[in-house]
C-alpha positions in Angstrom: 11.0 193.6 113.8 8.5 191.8 111.5 8.2 189.1 114.1 7.5 191.6 116.9 5.0 193.5 114.8 3.2 190.3 113.9 3.1 189.2 117.5 1.7 192.5 118.6 -1.0 192.3 115.9 -2.0 188.8 116.8 -2.1 189.8 120.5 -4.3 192.8 119.7 -6.8 190.8 117.7 -6.7 187.9 120.2 -7.4 190.3 123.1 -10.2 192.2 121.4 -11.8 189.7 119.2 -11.1 186.1 120.4 -14.6 185.8 121.8 -16.0 187.0 118.4 -14.0 184.3 116.6 -15.1 181.6 119.1 -18.7 182.7 118.8 -18.7 182.6 115.0 -17.1 179.2 114.8 -19.3 177.8 117.5 -22.4 179.1 115.8 -21.1 177.7 112.4 -20.0 174.3 113.6 -22.0 173.8 116.8 -19.0 172.7 118.9 -17.1 174.8 121.5 -14.1 172.4 121.5 -13.7 172.6 117.8 -14.0 176.4 117.9 -11.4 176.8 120.6 -8.9 174.4 119.0 -9.1 175.9 115.6 -8.9 179.5 116.9 -5.7 178.5 118.6 -4.4 176.9 115.4 -5.2 180.0 113.5 -3.3 182.1 116.0 -0.3 179.8 115.6 -0.5 180.1 111.8 -0.6 183.9 112.1 2.6 183.9 114.3 4.3 181.7 111.6 3.0 183.5 108.4 2.7 187.1 109.3 6.4 187.8 109.9 7.1 186.4 106.4 4.1 187.6 104.4 3.4 190.8 106.5 0.4 191.6 108.7 -2.8 191.4 106.6 -4.9 194.5 106.1 -7.8 192.8 107.9 -6.2 190.6 110.6 -9.5 189.4 112.1 -10.8 188.4 108.7 -7.6 186.4 108.0 -7.8 184.6 111.3 -11.5 183.8 110.8 -10.9 182.4 107.3 -7.9 180.3 108.5 -9.8 179.0 111.5 -12.8 178.0 109.4 -10.6 176.2 106.9 -8.9 174.3 109.7 -12.2 173.4 111.2 -13.5 172.0 107.9 -10.3 170.0 107.4 -10.5 168.6 110.9 -14.2 167.6 110.3 -13.3 165.9 107.1 -10.5 163.9 108.7 -12.6 162.9 111.7 -15.3 160.3 111.0 -17.0 161.3 114.2 -17.8 164.6 112.6 -18.9 163.2 109.3 -22.6 163.3 110.1 -22.3 166.8 111.5 -20.6 168.1 108.3 -23.4 166.7 106.2 -26.0 168.4 108.4 -24.1 171.7 108.2 -24.0 171.5 104.4 -27.8 171.3 104.2 -29.1 173.3 107.2 -30.7 176.3 105.8 -31.3 177.9 109.2 -27.5 178.2 109.6 -27.2 180.3 106.5 -27.6 183.5 108.5 -24.5 182.7 110.5 -22.3 181.7 107.5 -19.8 184.3 106.5 -18.2 184.8 103.1 -15.1 182.6 102.3 -12.9 185.7 102.3 -14.7 188.2 104.6 -13.8 191.8 105.1 -14.1 193.2 108.6 -17.6 194.7 107.9 -18.8 191.3 106.6 -18.0 189.5 109.9 -21.2 189.2 112.1 -20.9 189.4 115.8 -22.3 186.2 117.1 -21.3 186.7 120.7 -25.0 187.1 121.7 -25.5 183.5 120.7 -22.6 182.5 122.8 -23.9 184.4 125.8 -27.2 182.5 125.8 -25.5 179.2 125.1 -23.1 179.6 128.1 -26.0 180.7 130.3 -28.5 178.1 129.2 -30.9 176.9 132.0 -29.8 173.3 131.5 -26.4 174.3 132.9 -25.7 174.8 136.6 -25.1 178.4 137.7 -21.5 177.5 138.4 -21.1 176.1 134.9 -22.8 179.2 133.4 -20.3 181.5 135.1 -17.3 179.4 134.3 -18.2 179.1 130.6 -18.9 182.9 130.4 -15.5 183.7 131.9 -13.7 181.2 129.7 -15.3 181.9 126.4 -16.6 185.5 126.6 -14.3 187.2 129.1 -11.4 185.3 127.4 -9.9 184.2 130.8 -7.6 181.2 130.7 -8.8 178.1 132.6 -6.3 178.9 135.4 -7.7 182.4 135.7 -11.2 181.1 135.9 -10.1 178.7 138.6 -8.6 181.6 140.6 -11.9 183.4 140.3 -13.7 180.4 141.9 -10.8 179.6 144.3 -10.5 176.0 143.1 -7.6 174.1 141.6 -7.0 174.6 137.8 -7.6 170.8 137.3 -10.9 171.0 139.0 -12.0 174.0 136.9 -10.8 172.3 133.7 -13.0 169.3 134.5 -16.0 171.6 135.3 -15.6 173.3 131.9 -15.2 169.9 130.1 -18.4 168.6 131.8 -20.3 171.8 130.8 -19.2 171.5 127.2 -20.2 167.9 127.2 -23.6 168.9 128.6 -24.0 171.4 125.7 -23.3 168.6 123.2 -25.4 165.9 124.9 -28.4 168.1 125.6 -28.1 169.6 122.1 -28.2 173.1 123.5 -28.4 175.3 120.4 -26.1 178.2 119.5 -28.8 180.7 118.9 -30.4 183.8 120.3 -33.8 183.1 122.0 -36.8 184.3 120.1 -38.9 187.2 121.3 -41.1 184.9 123.3 -38.2 183.2 125.0 -36.0 186.3 125.6 -37.7 187.7 128.7 -37.2 184.3 130.5 -33.7 183.7 129.3 -32.0 187.1 129.6 -32.1 187.3 133.4 -29.7 184.3 133.6 -27.1 186.1 131.4 -27.5 189.3 133.4 -27.2 187.4 136.7 -23.9 185.8 135.6 -22.4 189.2 134.7 -23.6 190.7 138.0 -22.2 187.8 140.1 -18.8 188.2 138.4 -18.9 191.9 139.2 -19.9 191.4 142.8 -17.1 189.0 143.4 -14.7 191.6 142.0 -16.2 194.4 144.0 -16.1 192.6 147.3 -14.3 189.3 147.2 -15.9 186.6 149.2 -12.6 185.3 150.4 -8.8 185.9 150.3 -6.7 188.7 151.5 -7.8 191.4 149.2 -11.1 193.2 149.4 -11.2 193.9 145.6 -10.7 191.7 142.6 -10.2 194.4 139.9 -9.7 191.8 137.2 -13.1 190.4 137.7 -14.8 193.7 138.0 -13.2 194.9 134.8 -14.2 191.7 133.0 -17.8 192.0 134.2 -18.0 195.6 133.0 -16.5 194.6 129.6 -19.1 191.8 129.3 -21.9 194.2 130.2 -20.6 196.7 127.5 -20.6 193.9 124.9 -24.1 192.8 125.8 -25.3 196.4 125.7 -23.9 196.9 122.2 -25.6 193.7 121.1 -29.0 194.4 122.8 -29.1 198.2 123.0 -32.9 198.3 123.3 -33.1 195.9 126.3 -33.6 198.3 129.2 -32.4 195.9 131.9 -29.1 195.4 130.0 -28.7 199.1 130.1 -29.7 199.2 133.7 -27.1 196.5 134.6 -24.3 198.4 132.8 -25.4 201.6 134.6 -25.3 199.9 138.0 -21.9 198.4 137.4 -20.4 201.8 136.3 -22.0 203.7 139.2 -20.8 201.2 141.7 -17.3 200.7 140.3 -16.8 204.5 140.2 -16.0 204.3 143.9 -13.3 201.7 143.5 -10.3 203.9 144.2 -11.7 205.1 147.5 -12.8 201.7 148.9 -9.3 200.7 150.1 -6.5 202.6 151.8 -2.8 202.5 150.9 -2.4 199.2 152.8 -5.3 197.5 151.1 -7.6 197.9 154.1 -11.3 198.4 153.7 -12.6 202.0 153.7 -16.4 202.1 154.5 -18.7 204.3 152.4 -19.1 206.8 155.3 -15.3 207.3 155.4 -14.4 207.4 151.7 -12.7 210.3 150.1 -15.2 211.2 147.5 -12.7 213.2 145.5 -11.3 209.8 144.4 -14.6 208.7 142.9 -14.5 208.4 139.1 -16.7 211.3 137.8 -16.6 210.0 134.2 -18.0 206.7 135.2 -20.6 208.4 137.3 -21.7 210.6 134.4 -21.8 207.7 132.0 -23.9 205.6 134.4 -26.3 208.5 135.0 -26.8 208.9 131.2 -27.5 205.2 130.9 -30.1 205.3 133.7 -32.4 207.6 131.8 -33.5 205.1 129.2 -33.3 202.2 131.7 -35.8 203.9 134.0 -38.0 205.4 131.3 -41.3 203.6 130.6 -43.3 200.9 132.4 -41.9 197.7 133.8 -38.7 199.0 135.4 -36.3 196.1 136.2 -34.3 195.4 139.4 -30.9 196.3 138.0 -32.2 199.7 136.9 -33.6 200.3 140.4 -30.3 199.3 142.0 -28.6 201.6 139.6 -30.8 204.5 140.8 -29.8 203.7 144.4 -26.2 203.7 143.4 -26.6 207.0 141.6 -28.1 208.6 144.8 -25.0 207.5 146.8 -22.7 208.9 144.0 -24.6 212.2 143.9 -24.2 212.9 147.7 -21.5 215.4 148.5 -20.8 213.5 151.8 -22.3 210.7 153.8 -24.5 213.0 155.8 -26.0 214.4 152.6 -27.2 211.0 151.3 -30.9 211.0 150.4 -31.8 208.1 152.6 -35.6 208.7 152.3 -35.4 208.2 148.5 -33.0 205.2 148.9 -35.4 203.6 151.3 -38.3 204.2 148.9 -36.4 202.6 146.1 -35.6 199.6 148.2 -39.4 199.3 148.7 -39.8 199.3 145.0 -37.1 196.7 144.6 -38.6 194.5 147.2 -41.9 194.5 145.2 -40.0 193.7 141.9 -37.6 191.2 143.3 -38.6 190.1 146.8 -35.7 188.5 148.6 -34.2 188.5 152.1 -31.1 190.2 150.8 -33.1 193.1 149.4 -35.0 193.2 152.7 -31.7 193.5 154.6 -30.6 196.4 152.5 -34.0 198.0 152.9 -33.7 197.6 156.7 -30.4 199.4 156.7 -31.7 202.2 154.6 -34.8 202.6 156.9 -32.4 202.6 159.9 -30.6 205.5 158.3 -33.9 207.3 157.6 -35.9 206.5 160.8 -33.2 205.5 163.3 -31.5 202.3 164.5 -34.5 200.9 166.4 -36.6 200.9 163.3 -33.9 199.0 161.4 -33.4 196.5 164.2 -37.0 195.6 164.2 -36.8 194.8 160.5 -33.5 192.9 160.9 -35.0 190.7 163.6 -37.7 189.6 161.2 -34.9 188.2 158.9 -33.3 185.9 161.5 -34.9 182.8 160.0 -34.3 183.6 156.4 -32.5 180.6 154.9 -30.8 182.8 152.2 -29.1 184.9 154.8 -28.0 182.0 157.0 -24.2 182.2 157.1 -24.2 185.6 155.5 -21.9 187.8 157.6 -23.5 191.1 156.7 -26.7 190.3 158.6 -25.0 190.2 162.1 -22.7 193.0 161.0 -25.6 195.3 160.1 -27.2 194.4 163.5 -24.0 195.1 165.3 -23.7 198.6 163.6 -27.2 199.5 164.7 -26.6 198.3 168.3 -23.4 200.3 168.4 -25.3 203.4 167.3 -27.7 202.8 170.2 -24.9 202.4 172.7 -25.7 198.8 173.4 -22.1 197.8 173.3 -22.2 194.4 174.8 -24.9 193.2 172.3 -23.0 195.0 169.5 -19.8 193.1 170.4 -21.6 189.8 170.3 -23.1 190.6 166.9 -19.7 191.7 165.6 -18.1 188.4 166.8 -20.9 186.5 165.1 -20.2 188.3 161.8 -16.4 187.7 162.3 -17.1 184.0 162.6 -18.8 184.0 159.2 -16.7 186.4 157.1 -14.3 184.9 154.5 -12.4 188.0 153.4 -9.5 189.1 155.4 -9.9 192.9 154.7 -13.5 192.7 156.0 -12.3 190.6 159.0 -9.9 193.4 159.9 -12.8 196.0 159.7 -14.9 193.9 162.0 -12.0 193.4 164.4 -11.5 197.2 164.5 -15.2 197.7 165.3 -15.0 195.3 168.2 -11.8 197.0 169.5 -13.5 200.4 169.2 -16.4 199.3 171.4 -14.0 199.2 174.4 -13.3 202.9 174.0 -17.0 203.8 174.4 
């Protein structure tokens, strides 16, 4: 029984606070490899000692103290770390990240914000930023990160190794950017979390439309970031957007896993608690000057969530918000969404005119939703031959099997018109 209780306690701490331990050790010793290895050693020590000695009153503090001691022992044994140890002993600017030798839970700082900015440093590629964030902040194993990227585990392991080597060689600091740097650095952190969520919300490939594991991790990361930066309105806006969008998850697929489009969803399945939380978060995110793109997208998501049915959707206000978003963050993708909203407000012809202007946009080349949107508008106009051609163009580009099935049904349905 003691062994089972000890194992449960280790698992609980590992699940909830592994990223905190990693962040603390990385901030203290400046090395992600060392942090990861000594956290694992501390976990092994807990599994060995806790069944004998009992679970400590403050398990996280025990694990941190053990991991720090193991890290120092390893540095002392390793001549390659000798210079680093000497620097660590005299660096006064690291004093703020040093914890007491025997900390209590309240003494343990949360250094995950430093780890967020290290993993998302501009010196790293976007792929490396996302991989490191999933590995060290979302606590996914390398194999799980590989599945998220749809690459072999060995490939992802090498990608993570190269990214960690880049952090060392480029001397990327484990610190939070200062007030002057934060506005430029924060968007990359938000972008990584948003990209993880969008892959979970609508998988780019594979058989399943949804990747709930990734969506859940993205929301968890957004919650952590919001706790660490509660006054950053775009952090609040991102969390609101994710909650308001994820609230529809249960209605987005049928019993067989097939895609259910927004117009056909059973809105009774939408999560009203998530909607209410997202709406509350939107208030501070939208209050004041300089509203950010995630907050605006959150407001659009809220309007969809508030509509009692598809016909009741406030398309004029959604179209107006896309106009705002296009001013804040001009991109062909935003222009595509704006065109669809205007088509819903002013009719398919108006939307088609705007879509035609996007044909040469490099960012949308190979993006299946552009021909799919055009096909939907052509279908609404009764131009079935053109609609079928556009659906087939979208079908040739789409990578997700659930979306392929939806497009195939659309094509088949045109023959009945």
